[in-house]
C-alpha positions in Angstrom: -17.9 16.2 10.6 -17.0 12.9 9.2 -15.7 10.0 11.5 -13.9 7.5 9.0 -13.1 4.1 11.1 -9.5 3.8 12.4 -6.5 3.6 10.4 -5.6 0.0 9.9 -1.6 -1.4 9.2 -1.7 -1.9 5.0 -0.8 -5.7 5.3 -3.3 -6.9 7.7 -6.1 -4.0 5.2 -4.8 -5.7 1.9 -5.2 -10.0 3.6 -8.5 -8.9 4.9 -9.6 -7.5 1.9 -8.5 -10.8 -0.1 -10.1 -13.2 2.4 -13.3 -11.5 1.8 -13.3 -11.3 -2.0 -11.0 -14.8 -2.3 -11.7 -15.7 -6.1 -12.2 -19.4 -6.3 -9.2 -20.0 -8.6 -8.1 -23.5 -10.2 -5.9 -25.8 -8.2 -3.4 -25.6 -10.9 -3.0 -22.3 -10.7 0.6 -21.0 -8.8 -0.2 -18.1 -6.9 2.4 -15.7 -5.2 2.2 -13.2 -2.3 3.9 -10.7 -0.4 5.2 -11.4 3.3 1.7 -8.9 4.0 -0.3 -12.5 2.7 1.5 -15.3 5.4 -1.9 -16.8 6.9 -2.9 -17.4 2.9 -1.8 -21.1 3.3 -3.1 -21.8 6.5 -7.0 -20.2 5.2 -7.0 -21.8 1.7 -5.5 -25.1 2.1 -6.7 -26.4 -1.6 -4.7 -23.0 -3.2 -1.1 -23.5 -3.8 0.9 -20.4 -3.6 4.6 -19.2 -2.9 5.9 -17.1 -0.5 8.5 -15.6 0.7 10.3 -16.9 3.5 10.2 -14.5 6.5 13.1 -14.4 8.9 13.1 -15.2 12.5 13.6 -12.5 14.8 17.4 -12.6 16.0 18.4 -15.0 13.1 19.5 -14.3 9.7 18.2 -16.0 6.2 20.8 -18.4 5.4 22.1 -17.5 1.6 19.9 -19.8 0.1 17.0 -18.7 1.3 17.8 -15.3 0.3 18.0 -16.1 -2.8 15.0 -18.2 -3.3 13.1 -14.8 -1.8 15.0 -12.8 -4.5 14.0 -15.2 -7.4 10.1 -14.8 -6.4 10.7 -11.6 -6.0 11.8 -11.0 -10.0 8.8 -13.4 -10.6 6.6 -11.4 -9.5 7.9 -7.7 -11.0 8.2 -10.1 -14.2 4.5 -10.7 -14.0 3.4 -7.4 -13.3 5.1 -5.5 -16.3 
């Protein structure tokens, strides 16, 4: 019987792969990520990145921040089409 490694949560797994295979991007390129990549700004300081705003525990996002997240999501969808 073949035993595989223990499953990992998707967002951690995706970011681990990204860190391992991170491409060298020109500094004038803006990259957009989802909440699974929250540490990208900390780990890749030289890279320009856009991330959604995560709500804090027991605090909802303001309407302005919700609108920012929605606009960012709309841009991601447009880029993927």
